[in-house]
Structures are given as C-alpha cells and as structure tokens.
Residue frames as qw, qx, qy, qz and C-alpha x, y, z in Angstrom:
[[0.775, -0.021, -0.577, 0.257, 19.14, -21.06, -77.77],
 [0.567, -0.820, -0.081, -0.005, 19.52, -20.66, -74.03],
 [0.103, 0.851, -0.480, 0.186, 22.77, -19.17, -72.89],
 [0.329, -0.523, 0.773, -0.145, 25.37, -21.86, -72.27],
 [0.885, 0.170, 0.359, -0.242, 23.45, -24.45, -74.17],
 [0.342, -0.363, 0.724, 0.477, 25.78, -26.62, -76.30],
 [0.665, 0.587, -0.008, -0.461, 25.22, -26.87, -80.05],
 [0.528, -0.218, 0.734, 0.369, 26.17, -29.19, -82.75],
 [0.564, 0.638, -0.132, -0.507, 26.16, -28.73, -86.58],
 [0.696, -0.048, 0.681, 0.223, 26.52, -31.77, -88.87],
 [0.307, 0.578, -0.430, -0.622, 27.72, -31.49, -92.41],
 [0.777, 0.161, 0.608, -0.024, 26.56, -34.03, -94.98],
 [0.083, 0.548, -0.554, -0.621, 28.50, -34.35, -98.18],
 [0.797, 0.336, 0.391, -0.313, 26.63, -35.87, -101.16],
 [0.331, 0.650, -0.593, -0.342, 29.51, -36.36, -103.59],
 [0.983, 0.096, 0.014, -0.154, 29.86, -39.75, -105.17],
 [0.500, 0.619, -0.543, 0.269, 33.66, -39.52, -105.18],
 [0.870, -0.363, -0.315, 0.113, 34.96, -42.00, -102.74],
 [0.597, -0.033, -0.217, 0.771, 38.14, -39.96, -102.15],
 [0.128, -0.869, -0.398, 0.264, 37.00, -36.94, -100.22],
 [0.323, -0.574, 0.227, 0.717, 40.05, -34.95, -101.19],
 [0.202, 0.096, 0.668, 0.710, 38.99, -35.20, -104.85],
 [0.027, -0.689, -0.716, -0.113, 35.59, -33.70, -104.08],
 [0.047, 0.400, 0.019, 0.915, 34.77, -30.03, -104.55],
 [0.589, -0.580, -0.360, -0.433, 31.62, -30.63, -102.40],
 [0.778, -0.422, -0.344, 0.314, 33.64, -31.86, -99.53],
 [0.421, 0.074, -0.144, 0.892, 36.02, -28.86, -99.67],
 [0.187, -0.501, -0.219, -0.816, 33.10, -26.48, -99.73],
 [0.708, -0.548, -0.416, -0.158, 31.51, -28.22, -96.75],
 [0.701, -0.218, -0.330, 0.593, 34.69, -28.01, -94.77],
 [0.198, 0.270, -0.020, 0.942, 34.82, -24.24, -95.30],
 [0.475, -0.545, -0.281, -0.631, 31.20, -23.83, -94.06],
 [0.801, -0.461, -0.369, 0.100, 31.84, -25.96, -91.00],
 [0.542, 0.047, -0.248, 0.802, 35.07, -24.09, -90.20],
 [0.098, -0.447, -0.037, -0.889, 33.04, -20.81, -90.02],
 [0.696, -0.557, -0.301, -0.338, 30.59, -22.50, -87.61],
 [0.817, -0.248, -0.373, 0.364, 33.37, -24.01, -85.40],
 [0.351, 0.301, -0.196, 0.865, 35.03, -20.60, -85.09],
 [0.416, -0.537, -0.003, -0.734, 31.90, -19.51, -83.07],
 [0.230, -0.337, 0.773, -0.485, 32.59, -22.23, -80.57],
 [0.846, 0.095, 0.083, -0.519, 30.04, -24.75, -81.98],
 [0.530, -0.261, 0.797, 0.127, 30.85, -28.43, -82.22],
 [0.634, 0.505, -0.268, -0.520, 30.90, -29.74, -85.81],
 [0.599, -0.139, 0.780, 0.116, 31.10, -33.05, -87.50],
 [0.441, 0.508, -0.396, -0.625, 30.96, -34.17, -91.12],
 [0.726, 0.065, 0.683, -0.047, 29.77, -37.24, -92.95],
 [0.216, 0.393, -0.645, -0.619, 30.75, -38.37, -96.46],
 [0.795, 0.104, 0.259, -0.538, 27.62, -40.19, -97.45],
 [0.790, 0.433, -0.393, -0.183, 29.25, -42.31, -100.10],
 [0.241, 0.433, -0.812, 0.309, 31.68, -43.72, -97.52],
 [0.475, -0.128, 0.655, -0.574, 28.84, -45.03, -95.39],
 [0.062, -0.074, -0.957, -0.275, 27.15, -48.34, -96.06],
 [0.442, 0.256, 0.373, -0.774, 23.56, -47.25, -96.52],
 [0.268, 0.230, 0.884, 0.307, 21.53, -49.87, -98.46],
 [0.188, -0.076, -0.344, -0.917, 19.14, -48.36, -100.95],
 [0.544, 0.161, 0.443, -0.694, 15.41, -48.18, -100.12],
 [0.132, 0.058, 0.931, 0.336, 13.58, -51.14, -101.76],
 [0.381, -0.072, -0.249, -0.887, 10.15, -49.47, -101.73],
 [0.278, -0.246, -0.928, 0.031, 8.43, -52.13, -99.62],
 [0.321, -0.527, -0.139, -0.774, 6.47, -49.32, -97.81],
 [0.602, -0.388, -0.669, 0.200, 6.51, -51.11, -94.50],
 [0.267, -0.157, -0.349, 0.884, 7.66, -47.93, -92.77],
 [0.215, -0.229, -0.223, -0.923, 4.64, -46.08, -94.16],
 [0.685, -0.428, -0.466, -0.360, 2.37, -48.37, -92.19],
 [0.531, -0.716, 0.306, -0.336, 4.37, -48.06, -88.95],
 [0.992, -0.089, 0.002, 0.090, 6.42, -51.18, -89.51],
 [0.491, -0.671, 0.411, 0.374, 10.19, -51.74, -89.25],
 [0.491, 0.720, -0.417, -0.259, 12.44, -51.29, -92.29],
 [0.994, -0.060, 0.081, 0.046, 13.76, -54.77, -93.13],
 [0.643, 0.588, -0.251, 0.423, 17.11, -53.33, -94.21],
 [0.290, -0.803, 0.360, -0.376, 17.91, -52.12, -90.69],
 [0.839, -0.368, 0.395, -0.074, 18.71, -55.74, -89.66],
 [0.843, 0.505, -0.098, 0.159, 20.93, -56.35, -92.75],
 [0.778, -0.346, 0.058, 0.522, 24.56, -56.97, -91.85],
 [0.496, 0.012, 0.181, 0.849, 26.69, -53.82, -92.21],
 [0.028, 0.772, 0.430, 0.468, 23.83, -51.35, -92.69],
 [0.377, -0.141, -0.364, 0.840, 24.86, -48.00, -91.08],
 [0.128, -0.630, -0.429, -0.635, 21.56, -46.17, -91.40],
 [0.566, -0.741, -0.355, 0.059, 20.89, -46.09, -87.66],
 [0.598, -0.275, -0.061, 0.751, 24.36, -44.58, -87.08],
 [0.185, 0.259, 0.281, 0.906, 23.69, -41.88, -89.53],
 [0.330, -0.703, -0.482, -0.406, 20.20, -41.24, -88.12],
 [0.613, -0.651, -0.315, 0.319, 21.52, -40.86, -84.60],
 [0.458, -0.077, 0.086, 0.881, 24.19, -38.35, -85.87],
 [0.048, -0.455, -0.369, -0.809, 21.48, -36.26, -87.46],
 [0.484, -0.691, -0.499, -0.199, 19.17, -36.51, -84.58],
 [0.609, -0.548, -0.216, 0.531, 21.86, -35.36, -82.08],
 [0.357, 0.083, 0.182, 0.913, 22.56, -32.28, -84.24],
 [0.110, 0.648, 0.386, -0.648, 20.89, -28.90, -83.96],
 [0.466, 0.753, -0.091, -0.456, 21.47, -27.90, -87.63],
 [0.796, 0.118, 0.513, 0.297, 22.60, -29.53, -90.90],
 [0.174, 0.732, -0.336, -0.566, 24.67, -28.31, -93.77],
 [0.850, 0.294, 0.432, 0.072, 24.32, -30.22, -97.06],
 [0.067, 0.722, -0.452, -0.520, 26.96, -29.93, -99.77],
 [0.740, 0.205, 0.638, 0.058, 26.45, -31.80, -103.02],
 [0.092, -0.230, 0.572, 0.782, 27.30, -31.74, -106.70],
 [0.634, 0.425, 0.112, -0.636, 24.70, -31.40, -109.43],
 [0.219, -0.097, 0.916, 0.322, 24.14, -34.60, -111.51],
 [0.013, 0.385, 0.800, 0.459, 21.65, -34.32, -114.34],
 [0.209, -0.492, -0.111, -0.838, 20.20, -31.10, -112.94],
 [0.748, -0.545, -0.283, -0.252, 19.50, -32.88, -109.62],
 [0.391, -0.714, 0.529, -0.241, 21.15, -33.15, -106.29],
 [0.329, 0.385, -0.861, -0.053, 23.47, -36.15, -106.38],
 [0.751, -0.250, -0.502, -0.348, 21.79, -39.43, -105.50],
 [0.488, -0.013, -0.716, 0.499, 23.85, -39.99, -102.31],
 [0.115, 0.004, 0.397, -0.910, 21.82, -37.21, -100.78],
 [0.604, -0.022, -0.163, -0.780, 18.38, -37.74, -102.33],
 [0.650, -0.038, -0.749, -0.123, 18.46, -41.51, -101.89],
 [0.286, -0.108, -0.755, 0.581, 18.86, -41.18, -98.14],
 [0.240, 0.114, 0.300, -0.916, 16.40, -38.35, -97.59],
 [0.642, 0.114, -0.250, -0.716, 13.74, -39.79, -99.92],
 [0.746, 0.073, -0.644, -0.153, 14.41, -43.40, -99.08],
 [0.609, -0.154, -0.696, 0.348, 16.04, -44.86, -95.97],
 [0.016, 0.085, -0.399, 0.913, 15.32, -41.69, -93.91],
 [0.454, -0.341, -0.436, -0.698, 11.48, -42.18, -94.46],
 [0.621, -0.415, -0.661, 0.071, 10.88, -44.28, -91.39],
 [0.441, -0.365, -0.384, 0.725, 12.34, -41.54, -89.22],
 [0.039, 0.242, 0.210, 0.947, 10.56, -38.61, -90.84],
 [0.449, -0.499, -0.450, -0.589, 7.05, -39.11, -89.54],
 [0.273, -0.415, 0.539, -0.680, 6.04, -38.40, -85.92],
 [0.851, -0.135, 0.061, -0.504, 3.69, -41.39, -86.09],
 [0.865, 0.269, -0.424, 0.012, 6.36, -44.04, -86.68],
 [0.609, -0.642, 0.455, -0.097, 8.31, -46.19, -84.34],
 [0.827, 0.444, -0.343, 0.024, 11.24, -47.97, -85.93],
 [0.756, 0.088, -0.497, 0.416, 13.52, -50.24, -83.85],
 [0.532, -0.692, -0.366, 0.324, 12.88, -48.11, -80.81],
 [0.486, -0.028, 0.063, 0.872, 14.81, -45.19, -82.31],
 [0.046, -0.555, -0.338, -0.759, 11.91, -42.91, -82.99],
 [0.020, -0.118, -0.586, 0.802, 10.84, -40.69, -80.10],
 [0.043, 0.492, 0.844, 0.210, 7.17, -41.45, -80.46],
 [0.063, -0.843, -0.529, -0.072, 4.99, -38.46, -81.17],
 [0.329, -0.860, -0.061, 0.385, 7.59, -35.87, -80.31],
 [0.104, -0.708, 0.446, 0.538, 10.16, -35.61, -83.01],
 [0.878, 0.433, 0.185, 0.083, 11.17, -36.57, -86.54],
 [0.811, -0.040, 0.111, 0.573, 14.61, -36.67, -88.08],
 [0.379, 0.294, 0.140, 0.866, 14.82, -33.26, -89.72],
 [0.190, -0.816, -0.503, -0.212, 12.04, -31.48, -87.83],
 [0.302, -0.951, -0.057, 0.045, 12.94, -27.96, -86.75],
 [0.698, -0.318, 0.228, 0.600, 16.68, -28.33, -87.70],
 [0.185, 0.881, -0.174, -0.399, 18.16, -25.20, -89.34],
 [0.835, 0.142, 0.430, 0.313, 19.74, -26.11, -92.59],
 [0.059, 0.748, -0.356, -0.556, 22.29, -24.75, -95.07],
 [0.851, 0.332, 0.390, 0.115, 22.58, -26.11, -98.65],
 [0.051, -0.706, 0.477, 0.521, 25.62, -25.73, -100.99],
 [0.833, 0.382, 0.400, 0.021, 25.28, -27.01, -104.55],
 [0.108, -0.646, 0.492, 0.573, 28.11, -26.99, -107.06],
 [0.809, 0.489, 0.292, -0.147, 27.69, -27.71, -110.77],
 [0.607, -0.145, 0.463, 0.630, 30.17, -28.56, -113.37],
 [0.160, 0.348, 0.466, 0.798, 28.12, -26.25, -115.72],
 [0.365, -0.246, 0.073, -0.895, 24.73, -25.06, -114.53],
 [0.614, -0.274, -0.676, -0.303, 21.64, -26.49, -112.84],
 [0.186, 0.034, -0.716, 0.672, 22.17, -25.57, -109.26],
 [0.433, -0.065, 0.151, -0.886, 18.74, -24.04, -109.02],
 [0.790, -0.015, -0.434, -0.433, 17.03, -27.27, -110.25],
 [0.548, 0.070, -0.779, 0.297, 19.11, -29.27, -107.86],
 [0.105, -0.076, 0.541, -0.831, 17.73, -27.25, -104.95],
 [0.662, -0.001, -0.105, -0.742, 14.20, -27.80, -106.27],
 [0.734, 0.050, -0.661, -0.149, 14.78, -31.55, -106.35],
 [0.398, 0.004, -0.744, 0.537, 15.79, -31.58, -102.68],
 [0.219, -0.190, 0.274, -0.917, 13.46, -28.90, -101.22],
 [0.683, -0.285, -0.304, -0.600, 10.12, -30.83, -101.25],
 [0.757, -0.165, -0.607, 0.177, 11.53, -33.60, -99.04],
 [0.324, 0.029, -0.468, 0.822, 13.07, -31.14, -96.56],
 [0.338, -0.242, -0.036, -0.909, 9.88, -29.01, -96.53],
 [0.750, -0.260, -0.478, -0.375, 7.69, -32.07, -95.91],
 [0.748, -0.193, -0.540, 0.335, 9.93, -33.11, -93.03],
 [0.325, -0.925, -0.187, -0.061, 9.87, -29.66, -91.44],
 [0.646, -0.173, 0.011, 0.743, 13.54, -28.81, -91.86],
 [0.052, 0.950, 0.210, -0.226, 14.23, -25.06, -92.11],
 [0.672, 0.262, 0.170, 0.672, 16.72, -24.08, -94.81],
 [0.177, -0.903, -0.143, 0.365, 18.09, -20.65, -93.96],
 [0.014, -0.759, 0.452, 0.468, 20.87, -20.40, -96.60],
 [0.851, 0.321, 0.400, 0.116, 21.24, -21.86, -100.07],
 [0.017, -0.762, 0.437, 0.477, 24.31, -21.20, -102.24],
 [0.859, 0.325, 0.375, 0.130, 24.74, -22.51, -105.78],
 [0.070, -0.792, 0.411, 0.446, 27.90, -22.05, -107.73],
 [0.882, 0.464, -0.085, 0.029, 29.25, -23.27, -111.09],
 [0.501, -0.699, 0.479, 0.175, 32.62, -24.79, -110.54],
 [0.879, 0.474, -0.012, -0.048, 33.37, -26.10, -114.05],
 [0.511, 0.694, -0.418, 0.287, 37.00, -25.11, -114.26],
 [0.264, -0.594, 0.614, -0.448, 37.59, -26.15, -110.70],
 [0.953, -0.103, 0.035, -0.281, 36.41, -29.73, -111.00],
 [0.290, -0.597, 0.747, 0.055, 38.91, -32.34, -109.95],
 [0.875, 0.266, 0.401, -0.049, 38.65, -34.58, -112.92],
 [0.619, -0.155, 0.486, 0.597, 41.36, -35.49, -115.49],
 [0.427, 0.546, 0.525, 0.495, 39.70, -34.02, -118.55],
 [0.032, -0.971, -0.133, -0.197, 39.63, -30.61, -116.93],
 [0.572, -0.742, 0.224, 0.267, 42.79, -30.68, -114.74],
 [0.675, -0.069, 0.483, 0.553, 44.89, -31.59, -117.77],
 [0.354, 0.696, 0.392, 0.486, 43.87, -28.48, -119.70],
 [0.282, 0.249, -0.128, 0.917, 44.83, -24.76, -119.51],
 [0.375, -0.575, -0.217, -0.694, 41.43, -23.80, -118.13],
 [0.711, -0.391, -0.568, 0.134, 41.90, -25.76, -114.88],
 [0.089, -0.650, 0.349, -0.669, 42.00, -23.93, -111.58],
 [0.393, -0.078, -0.824, 0.401, 42.29, -25.03, -107.97],
 [0.421, -0.724, -0.424, -0.343, 39.19, -24.54, -105.79],
 [0.673, -0.495, -0.309, 0.454, 41.51, -24.27, -102.78],
 [0.418, -0.018, 0.077, 0.905, 43.06, -21.09, -104.28],
 [0.076, -0.544, -0.454, -0.702, 39.72, -19.23, -104.65],
 [0.002, 0.002, -0.498, 0.867, 38.66, -16.70, -102.10],
 [0.543, -0.090, -0.177, -0.816, 35.10, -16.60, -103.45],
 [0.691, -0.119, -0.694, -0.164, 34.60, -20.27, -102.83],
 [0.376, -0.112, -0.699, 0.598, 35.70, -19.91, -99.16],
 [0.155, 0.001, 0.200, -0.968, 33.56, -16.82, -98.73],
 [0.628, -0.134, -0.367, -0.673, 30.37, -18.28, -100.12],
 [0.684, -0.162, -0.710, 0.033, 30.67, -21.48, -98.10],
 [0.301, -0.076, -0.562, 0.766, 31.60, -19.64, -94.97],
 [0.334, -0.111, 0.007, -0.936, 28.59, -17.40, -95.39],
 [0.699, -0.220, -0.558, -0.389, 26.34, -20.46, -95.42],
 [0.589, -0.169, -0.674, 0.412, 27.92, -21.67, -92.21],
 [0.079, -0.011, -0.375, 0.924, 27.68, -18.30, -90.51],
 [0.477, -0.199, -0.187, -0.835, 24.02, -17.90, -91.45],
 [0.718, -0.258, -0.636, -0.113, 23.16, -21.35, -90.04],
 [0.438, -0.140, -0.581, 0.671, 24.95, -20.30, -86.79],
 [0.108, -0.081, 0.117, -0.984, 23.17, -16.95, -86.70],
 [0.598, -0.263, -0.423, -0.628, 19.73, -18.52, -87.32],
 [0.612, -0.246, -0.718, 0.222, 20.23, -20.94, -84.34],
 [0.328, -0.276, -0.457, 0.779, 20.65, -17.88, -82.14],
 [0.058, -0.277, -0.282, -0.917, 18.22, -15.50, -83.81],
 [0.287, 0.203, 0.558, -0.752, 15.27, -14.05, -81.86],
 [0.607, 0.279, -0.186, -0.720, 13.25, -14.65, -85.04],
 [0.089, 0.170, -0.977, -0.090, 13.92, -18.41, -84.85],
 [0.238, 0.283, 0.867, -0.335, 10.59, -19.21, -83.24],
 [0.472, 0.575, 0.064, -0.666, 8.73, -16.99, -85.78],
 [0.347, 0.431, -0.721, -0.417, 10.40, -18.98, -88.58],
 [0.034, -0.005, 0.993, -0.113, 9.38, -22.20, -86.89],
 [0.400, 0.463, 0.555, -0.563, 5.79, -21.00, -86.68],
 [0.454, 0.555, -0.307, -0.626, 5.84, -20.19, -90.39],
 [0.267, 0.277, -0.903, -0.192, 6.86, -23.87, -90.97],
 [0.784, -0.296, -0.291, -0.461, 3.96, -25.11, -88.88],
 [0.595, 0.021, -0.708, 0.380, 6.25, -26.33, -86.07],
 [0.525, -0.729, -0.006, -0.439, 4.88, -26.15, -82.61],
 [0.111, 0.493, -0.778, 0.375, 7.11, -26.79, -79.62],
 [0.770, -0.258, -0.568, -0.132, 6.40, -30.05, -77.87],
 [0.387, -0.687, 0.395, -0.471, 6.31, -29.65, -74.05],
 [0.108, 0.260, -0.926, 0.252, 7.68, -32.24, -71.68],
 [0.450, -0.340, -0.802, -0.199, 5.34, -34.94, -70.52],
 [0.280, -0.373, -0.622, 0.629, 5.21, -33.43, -67.04],
 [0.117, 0.229, 0.020, -0.966, 3.88, -30.22, -68.48],
 [0.365, -0.095, -0.648, -0.662, 1.40, -31.88, -70.81],
 [0.326, 0.057, 0.752, -0.570, -0.42, -34.07, -68.27],
 [0.365, 0.496, 0.788, -0.031, -4.02, -34.36, -69.43],
 [0.014, 0.245, -0.278, -0.929, -4.84, -32.38, -72.55],
 [0.493, 0.573, 0.575, -0.312, -8.17, -31.57, -74.33],
 [0.362, 0.060, 0.604, 0.707, -8.23, -31.56, -78.05],
 [0.211, 0.046, -0.199, -0.956, -10.36, -29.40, -80.44],
 [0.506, -0.264, -0.677, -0.464, -13.13, -31.98, -80.34],
 [0.544, -0.576, 0.212, -0.572, -13.26, -31.74, -76.52],
 [0.940, -0.086, -0.327, 0.052, -11.73, -35.25, -76.02],
 [0.350, -0.823, 0.421, -0.150, -9.47, -35.55, -73.03],
 [0.849, 0.319, -0.392, 0.152, -6.24, -37.53, -73.46],
 [0.608, -0.706, 0.328, 0.156, -3.48, -38.71, -71.07],
 [0.062, -0.677, 0.669, 0.300, -0.01, -39.59, -72.09],
 [0.419, -0.079, 0.898, 0.104, -0.64, -43.26, -72.60],
 [0.550, 0.608, 0.539, -0.193, -3.69, -42.57, -74.81],
 [0.281, 0.862, -0.230, -0.353, -1.80, -40.15, -77.02],
 [0.144, -0.525, 0.802, 0.246, 1.05, -42.59, -77.45],
 [0.509, 0.205, 0.836, -0.009, -1.34, -45.46, -78.37],
 [0.503, 0.775, 0.287, -0.253, -3.26, -43.26, -80.91],
 [0.138, 0.824, -0.433, -0.339, 0.00, -42.12, -82.53],
 [0.423, -0.200, 0.852, 0.234, 0.78, -45.75, -83.46],
 [0.606, 0.585, 0.526, -0.115, -2.09, -45.55, -85.89],
 [0.496, 0.179, 0.406, 0.746, -0.62, -44.70, -89.50],
 [0.009, 0.344, 0.095, -0.934, -1.03, -40.98, -90.18],
 [0.262, -0.055, -0.554, -0.788, -3.32, -41.56, -93.22],
 [0.437, -0.421, -0.777, -0.168, -5.85, -43.39, -91.00],
 [0.219, -0.168, -0.582, 0.765, -5.85, -40.98, -88.10],
 [0.305, -0.047, -0.044, -0.950, -8.60, -38.60, -89.21],
 [0.660, -0.196, -0.577, -0.440, -11.06, -41.50, -89.60],
 [0.562, -0.164, -0.721, 0.371, -9.92, -42.98, -86.28],
 [0.049, -0.028, -0.366, 0.929, -10.41, -39.70, -84.47],
 [0.502, -0.133, -0.236, -0.821, -13.94, -39.37, -85.81],
 [0.690, -0.182, -0.689, -0.127, -14.67, -42.93, -84.69],
 [0.388, -0.128, -0.655, 0.636, -13.41, -42.18, -81.21],
 [0.175, -0.038, 0.166, -0.970, -15.37, -38.90, -80.89],
 [0.609, -0.138, -0.363, -0.691, -18.59, -40.69, -82.01],
 [0.829, -0.176, -0.508, -0.154, -18.28, -43.91, -79.96],
 [0.349, 0.286, -0.690, 0.566, -16.02, -43.46, -76.99],
 [0.430, -0.289, 0.326, -0.791, -18.86, -42.61, -74.76],
 [0.874, -0.058, -0.277, -0.396, -20.36, -45.98, -75.38],
 [0.720, 0.137, -0.604, 0.314, -17.38, -47.56, -73.69],
 [0.607, -0.739, -0.291, 0.032, -17.85, -45.59, -70.55],
 [0.659, -0.109, -0.075, 0.740, -14.57, -43.65, -70.72],
 [0.004, -0.975, -0.173, 0.140, -14.22, -40.01, -69.81],
 [0.164, -0.812, 0.466, 0.311, -10.49, -39.98, -70.35],
 [0.859, 0.462, -0.215, -0.050, -8.76, -41.44, -73.41],
 [0.491, -0.616, 0.614, 0.050, -6.11, -43.73, -71.96],
 [0.105, 0.374, -0.863, -0.323, -4.16, -46.53, -73.65],
 [0.221, 0.153, 0.949, -0.166, -6.79, -48.99, -72.54],
 [0.459, 0.606, 0.366, -0.537, -9.65, -46.91, -73.95],
 [0.352, 0.610, -0.468, -0.533, -7.97, -46.66, -77.37],
 [0.031, 0.218, -0.964, -0.148, -7.31, -50.38, -77.48],
 [0.319, 0.349, 0.799, -0.372, -10.84, -51.18, -76.36],
 [0.438, 0.640, 0.130, -0.618, -12.29, -48.89, -78.85],
 [0.276, 0.500, -0.691, -0.443, -10.22, -50.33, -81.66],
 [0.095, 0.015, 0.994, -0.051, -11.28, -53.87, -80.71],
 [0.321, 0.490, 0.694, -0.420, -14.96, -53.00, -80.55],
 [0.420, 0.772, 0.178, -0.443, -15.45, -50.47, -83.40],
 [0.481, 0.743, -0.417, -0.207, -12.47, -51.14, -85.81],
 [0.872, -0.280, 0.401, 0.017, -11.44, -54.76, -85.33],
 [0.851, 0.425, 0.153, 0.268, -9.73, -54.86, -88.67],
 [0.173, 0.919, -0.237, 0.264, -7.34, -51.94, -87.89],
 [0.884, -0.249, -0.131, 0.374, -3.90, -53.05, -86.85],
 [0.005, -0.965, 0.236, -0.115, -1.05, -50.84, -85.42]]
C-alpha cells in the first residue's frame, strides 16, 4: 500500500447466535480486529445473522447478467453488506463449525446472494463496477473457525472453493476446538466449562490472524501473491485508452464495456465471431456501436 493510504478491514461473523455476546466466533473476531486496529487501521464488524439477507432462490438471473429479484424486496440488506465489503481492503471471517461445514450464515451469502457481485461481467442495480472489480477480488483474508469438537479443516474446505473462484486471497487460517468453551447450557452447567475470555491462547491465535492480514496488506510480496492468484491490476481508463488484444483486435473503452455485458460463458464464442466477421462491418476499432451492430447482424438471438 502507498504510504499514507487509508485502509479498512471488515470482520464477518458467521455465528447463528442472535446474541453476539453468546458467540465464541464473535469474541474471536473481536480479538483479531483489535490486533488490526492497534496498527492504526480502521476496522468494522458485521454479525451476519443480525442482517436481513434473504436466501438465494436459485433463479439464476444473475448468472445471465440480470438483476437479482430479491434486491427489491422490502427490508433486504444485501446491498448494504455488499458496499461494506467492497469498501474494505481485507476481510476476516470468523465462524463456527456446523456439521463439518462453515455455518450457513457465511456460506449462504458467499455462495448465494453474493453471486451477482462476484463476476466481473455482471451489472446488478448499478452497483457492480463493470469489468473492473468483483466483490472479493484481491482482498486479503483471514479465516477463524471454531468447532465444538472437531471438523475445522473440513469447514475451511467447504468455504475455500468460493473464495478461490472469486479471487480472494486467504493469508491466515486458524482452526481451534472450543468444546469446553462453548456458551451453551449443557456445557456451562458442568464442571468442564471454561470461559473463552479467560484464555490467553484464544486471544493469541485470533490476534495472529489479524496481524497477518495487516502484514500481508503491506508486504512487498503482495503483488507476487496476487499474480499467483491470476489477478492483474486494472489500470484507470485514462491509462487504458485504446488496447489491442491477443487476436489483434483494437478496443476502446465503450467497446470493452459493451462486450463485458455478454455473459461470461458466451464470451469465447462471441469473441471468435467478432474476429471472423468484424471486418465485414467496416470497423477498424471495436466501439460500442461496432459490438451492437455485430450482434444484430451475426448473432441476433443473443441478448445482453
């Protein structure tokens, strides 16, 4: 990060317990964020179960570039959460293990309602920065999983594919068994019960995740890590100007934006069509008008 540049780290708690103070996950998250804030970084935290996020209904409109119908439903807070994530430089997830998986409060959002905001090709309610960003792309991440018994490793596996596909960069994962520290009656009323707030190891593990996320944001190796993830830096429009792709086609900004409205699964075919036929339209530069004219003439059934 450039010297003097402000940073923000957002914590996302995936516990299903509505009372945050009864959640081990919330406690561990606060310890991680405390370590980050001590470095002068702005932090914020979200208790996902306290937000009104309607569950994905699997209509797949977003997969074709359409608008999620749930965004207009009264009370839906998805866009608020999306903007909190988008405005953050890094994320720390803290969640319990349910059935050897990360709790649904976390996975339902990442694998469901977040989908319209993951692809660079999608525009949803004007909130997606077309062709330049996706919700988790390039964000450093820390993950803290706590299990009543075991299964933390499997919980990471259940979450990792979605984060990897959306180009997030997890740099610290901590999984701990917290059986005797669970804030539930059938444990707290027995001799084995302990308080998570009294344990130095819980603070240390969580703080280490937060510290690693902070360090990764400032590391000189950051851009190498991004390259390993297949992330390339997007230049400003003024720098891009007219670009030439690997097929020798020249694009201006308007042409790129129009092309990126095509669903990602149809782009390869569309690009071949353009390369083979664009000359017949008399265009040397792929502008918005050229893309629209080409679609009308050579692919009239394709809609964006």
